[in-house]
C-alpha positions in Angstrom: 4.9 -72.7 -42.9 4.9 -73.1 -46.7 7.2 -76.1 -46.4 4.7 -77.8 -44.2 1.9 -76.9 -46.6 3.6 -78.4 -49.5 4.6 -81.5 -47.6 1.1 -82.1 -46.3 -0.6 -81.1 -49.5 -2.9 -78.5 -47.8 -3.7 -74.9 -48.5 -2.8 -71.9 -46.3 -6.4 -71.7 -45.2 -6.5 -75.3 -44.3 -3.2 -75.1 -42.4 -4.4 -72.1 -40.5 -7.6 -74.0 -39.6 -5.7 -77.0 -38.4 -3.4 -74.8 -36.3 -6.3 -72.9 -34.8 -8.2 -76.1 -33.9 -5.2 -77.8 -32.4 -4.4 -74.7 -30.3 -7.9 -74.3 -29.1 -8.3 -78.1 -28.3 -5.2 -77.9 -26.1 -6.5 -74.9 -24.2 -10.0 -76.4 -24.0 -8.8 -79.6 -22.3 -6.6 -77.6 -19.9 -9.3 -75.1 -19.2 -11.9 -77.7 -18.1 -9.4 -79.7 -16.0 -7.7 -76.7 -14.4 -11.1 -75.0 -13.8 -12.4 -78.1 -12.0 -9.4 -78.2 -9.8 -9.2 -74.4 -9.3 -12.9 -74.1 -8.2 -12.3 -76.9 -5.7 -9.3 -75.1 -4.2 -10.9 -71.6 -4.4 -14.7 -72.0 -4.1 -15.7 -68.4 -5.1 -16.9 -68.6 -8.7 -17.5 -64.9 -9.4 -14.1 -63.9 -7.9 -12.2 -66.7 -9.7 -13.9 -65.7 -13.0 -12.9 -62.1 -12.4 -9.3 -63.1 -11.6 -9.1 -65.1 -14.9 -10.4 -62.1 -16.9 -8.0 -59.7 -15.3 -5.0 -62.0 -15.8 -6.0 -62.5 -19.5 -6.3 -58.8 -20.1 -2.9 -58.1 -18.5 -1.2 -60.9 -20.4 -2.7 -59.7 -23.7 -1.6 -56.1 -23.1 1.9 -57.3 -22.0 2.7 -59.8 -24.8 0.3 -59.1 -27.7 -0.1 -55.3 -27.6 1.4 -54.9 -31.1 -1.3 -57.2 -32.6 -4.2 -55.6 -30.9 -6.3 -53.5 -33.2 -9.6 -51.9 -32.5 -11.0 -49.8 -35.4 -13.2 -47.4 -33.6 -15.4 -46.8 -30.5 -18.4 -47.9 -32.6 -16.8 -51.4 -33.0 -16.3 -51.5 -29.2 -20.0 -50.5 -28.7 -21.2 -53.2 -31.1 -19.0 -55.8 -29.4 -20.7 -54.9 -26.0 -23.6 -57.1 -27.0 -21.3 -60.1 -26.6 -20.3 -59.2 -23.0 -23.4 -60.5 -21.1 -23.2 -63.8 -23.0 -19.4 -64.1 -22.4 -19.8 -63.4 -18.7 -22.7 -65.9 -18.4 -20.8 -68.6 -20.3 -17.7 -68.4 -18.2 -19.5 -68.1 -14.8 -22.0 -70.8 -15.4 -19.2 -73.1 -16.6 -17.4 -72.7 -13.3 -20.6 -73.3 -11.4 -21.3 -76.4 -13.4 -17.9 -77.8 -12.7 -18.3 -76.9 -9.0 -21.5 -78.9 -8.7 -21.0 -81.7 -11.2 -18.2 -84.1 -12.5 -16.6 -83.2 -15.8 -18.2 -86.1 -17.6 -21.7 -84.8 -16.8 -20.8 -81.4 -18.2 -19.4 -83.0 -21.3 -22.5 -85.2 -21.8 -25.0 -82.5 -21.5 -23.0 -80.0 -23.5 -22.9 -82.5 -26.3 -26.4 -81.7 -27.2 -25.7 -78.0 -27.6 -25.5 -78.2 -31.5 -29.3 -79.0 -31.4 -30.0 -75.7 -29.7 -27.7 -73.9 -32.0 -29.4 -75.4 -35.1 -32.8 -74.4 -33.7 -31.7 -70.8 -33.4 -30.2 -70.9 -36.9 -33.6 -71.9 -38.2 -34.6 -68.3 -37.6 -32.1 -67.0 -40.0 -33.3 -65.6 -43.4 -31.8 -68.6 -45.2 -31.5 -71.4 -42.7 -29.4 -74.5 -43.5 -31.4 -77.5 -44.8 -31.6 -80.3 -42.3 -30.8 -83.8 -43.6 -31.8 -87.2 -42.4 -28.2 -87.8 -41.3 -28.3 -84.7 -39.1 -31.5 -85.7 -37.5 -30.2 -89.2 -36.8 -27.0 -87.7 -35.3 -29.1 -85.5 -33.0 -31.2 -88.5 -31.9 -27.9 -90.4 -31.1 -26.7 -87.4 -29.0 -29.9 -87.5 -26.9 -29.6 -91.3 -26.5 -26.0 -90.8 -25.3 -27.2 -88.4 -22.6 -30.0 -90.8 -21.6 -27.5 -93.6 -21.1 -25.3 -91.3 -19.0 -28.2 -90.3 -16.8 -29.3 -93.9 -16.2 -26.5 -94.4 -13.5 -26.3 -90.8 -12.4 -26.7 -89.7 -8.8 -29.6 -87.3 -9.4 -29.8 -86.0 -5.8 -26.2 -84.8 -5.9 -26.0 -83.8 -9.6 -29.3 -81.9 -9.9 -27.7 -78.4 -9.4 -24.9 -79.3 -11.8 -27.4 -80.3 -14.5 -29.2 -77.0 -14.2 -26.0 -75.0 -14.4 -24.9 -77.0 -17.5 -28.2 -76.4 -19.3 -27.9 -72.6 -18.5 -24.3 -72.7 -19.7 -25.3 -74.3 -23.0 -27.8 -71.4 -23.6 -25.1 -68.8 -22.9 -22.5 -70.7 -25.1 -24.9 -70.9 -28.0 -25.8 -67.3 -27.8 -22.1 -66.2 -27.4 -20.9 -68.2 -30.4 -23.8 -67.2 -32.7 -23.4 -63.5 -31.8 -19.6 -63.5 -32.2 -20.0 -65.4 -35.5 -22.4 -62.7 -36.7 -20.1 -59.9 -35.7 -17.0 -61.6 -37.2 -18.4 -63.2 -40.4 -17.1 -61.7 -43.6 -20.5 -61.9 -45.3 -22.0 -59.6 -42.7 -20.7 -56.2 -41.7 -17.8 -57.4 -39.5 -16.3 -55.3 -36.7 -12.8 -53.9 -37.4 -11.1 -55.7 -34.5 -8.2 -58.1 -34.6 -8.3 -61.5 -33.0 -6.3 -60.3 -30.0 -8.4 -57.2 -29.8 -11.5 -59.3 -29.6 -10.0 -61.4 -26.8 -9.1 -58.2 -24.9 -12.5 -56.7 -25.3 -14.2 -59.9 -24.1 -12.1 -60.0 -20.9 -11.7 -56.3 -20.2 -15.3 -55.3 -20.8 -16.5 -58.3 -18.8 -14.6 -57.2 -15.7 -17.3 -54.5 -15.0 -20.3 -56.8 -14.6 -18.1 -59.4 -12.8 -17.1 -56.8 -10.3 -20.7 -56.1 -9.5 -21.4 -59.8 -9.3 -18.6 -60.2 -6.7 -20.2 -57.4 -4.6 -23.8 -58.5 -5.0 -23.0 -62.1 -4.0 -21.0 -61.1 -1.0 -17.9 -63.0 -2.2 -15.7 -60.0 -1.4 -16.0 -61.0 2.2 -14.6 -64.5 1.5 -11.6 -63.4 -0.5 -9.1 -62.9 2.3 -10.0 -66.1 4.3 -9.9 -68.2 1.0 -6.5 -66.8 0.1 -5.1 -67.6 3.6 -6.3 -71.2 3.3 -5.1 -71.6 -0.3 -2.3 -74.2 -0.5 0.6 -74.1 -2.9 -1.0 -76.6 -5.2 -4.2 -74.6 -5.1 -2.3 -71.5 -6.2 -0.9 -73.5 -9.1 -4.4 -74.7 -10.2 -5.8 -71.1 -10.1 -2.7 -69.8 -12.0 -2.9 -72.5 -14.6 -6.6 -71.8 -15.1 -5.8 -68.2 -15.7 -3.1 -68.9 -18.3 -5.2 -71.4 -20.3 -8.1 -69.0 -19.9 -6.1 -66.4 -21.8 -5.2 -68.9 -24.4 -8.7 -70.0 -25.0 -9.9 -66.4 -25.3 -7.5 -65.9 -28.2 -7.8 -69.3 -29.9 -11.6 -69.3 -29.5 -11.9 -66.1 -31.5 -9.3 -67.4 -34.0 -11.3 -70.6 -34.7 -14.5 -68.7 -34.9 -13.1 -66.7 -37.9 -12.5 -69.9 -39.7 -15.5 -72.2 -39.0 -19.2 -71.9 -38.4 -20.8 -71.5 -35.0 -22.4 -75.0 -34.9 -19.2 -76.6 -36.2 -17.4 -74.9 -33.3 -19.8 -76.3 -30.8 -19.3 -79.8 -32.3 -15.5 -79.4 -32.1 -16.0 -78.6 -28.4 -17.5 -82.1 -27.9 -14.9 -83.9 -29.9 -12.0 -82.5 -27.8 -13.5 -84.1 -24.6 -12.3 -87.6 -25.1 -9.1 -86.8 -23.4 -11.0 -85.3 -20.5 -13.1 -88.4 -20.0 -9.9 -90.5 -20.0 -8.5 -88.2 -17.3 -11.6 -88.5 -15.2 -11.7 -92.2 -15.5 -8.0 -93.0 -14.9 -6.3 -89.9 -13.3 -8.8 -87.8 -11.4 -10.6 -89.3 -8.4 -14.3 -88.6 -8.1 -16.8 -89.4 -5.4 -18.8 -91.6 -7.8 -16.6 -93.3 -10.4 -18.1 -93.5 -13.9 -19.9 -96.8 -14.8 -19.3 -98.5 -18.1 -22.8 -97.4 -19.2 -22.0 -93.8 -18.5 -18.7 -93.9 -20.4 -20.6 -95.5 -23.3 -23.1 -92.7 -23.1 -20.6 -89.9 -23.1 -18.7 -91.6 -26.0 -21.9 -91.9 -28.0 -22.6 -88.2 -27.5 -19.2 -87.3 -28.7 -19.2 -89.7 -31.7 -22.7 -88.4 -32.6 -21.3 -84.9 -32.6 -18.6 -85.9 -35.1 -21.3 -87.6 -37.2 -23.4 -84.4 -37.0 -20.5 -82.3 -38.1 -19.8 -84.4 -41.1 -23.5 -84.4 -42.1 -23.7 -80.6 -41.7 -20.5 -80.1 -43.8 -21.9 -82.2 -46.6 -25.1 -80.0 -46.7 -23.0 -76.8 -46.6 -20.8 -78.2 -49.5 -23.9 -79.0 -51.6 -25.1 -75.4 -51.0 -21.8 -74.0 -52.2 -21.9 -76.2 -55.3 -25.4 -75.0 -56.0 -24.3 -71.4 -55.9 -21.5 -72.0 -58.4 -23.5 -74.2 -60.8 -25.1 -71.4 -62.9 -21.6 -70.0 -63.7 -20.5 -73.4 -64.9 -23.6 -73.9 -67.1 -23.4 -70.4 -68.6 -19.7 -70.9 -69.5 -18.9 -67.3 -68.7 -18.4 -65.4 -65.5 -20.4 -62.2 -65.1 -18.2 -59.1 -64.9 
């Protein structure tokens, strides 16, 4: 690792961030594609989500037990506040993919940084909003508007509702996890793999109730009998990348801010759009205007991330300025 750091001219922190982002991006692309195909082959969202959580928990215990660290029961209890948001985020994501094309999910999720920023305005010391950030957010909304121009509203209405609900859960999940993991706060004493295990294992309880309350348990046997070999593969693949994204998601969250994480989600979707356009057949192929709209939303997300980073860097410089002026560091 140090050889690569010297060759690329980056620090250990930067190398770790690059590795985490690359790993998460790979899992994110696979997660959306495989989830889309898995929910089509096994149309029982609550059961499929529970299966993914169970497989992730088993894989973590089997292959990452030595790295799992949970400081105390108090840390487990504090982490329980994440569970409802984590469950809601995964479940609504599957339901959105069941009722809408991947491009619609990507387009509407692209505006999630706006919601995250609105919540962050309630913080004691909120980040200053620059003109560039506002312009980027306007561009995000314009991209969604372009996508909606040629959208089949009658068939996509349910999908839009699920995507909007998913965005709410995603913002809440990322902000709460960031709060519990941030070094400047009172972070939980839990390792990255421990957090991934808690997310999945604790979420099995409410998901089990959801399977019972929705009556999906009656469909499990018939669905399994009708599941083809390819369908089994899609379900299994979604479980594997689900485990990976649970780990890499927490890993990335330790290194970047919540809003930056949400922006990174949007940036990773270019490959998914290309897959939907050229590889995955949909009932209503994307029009040129819709592709342009999704692309604008993603590019606006990158622009927003850069604008936000510039503001954060200025804030850091402002904090260190008094030490530079004084010429001496306080002991």
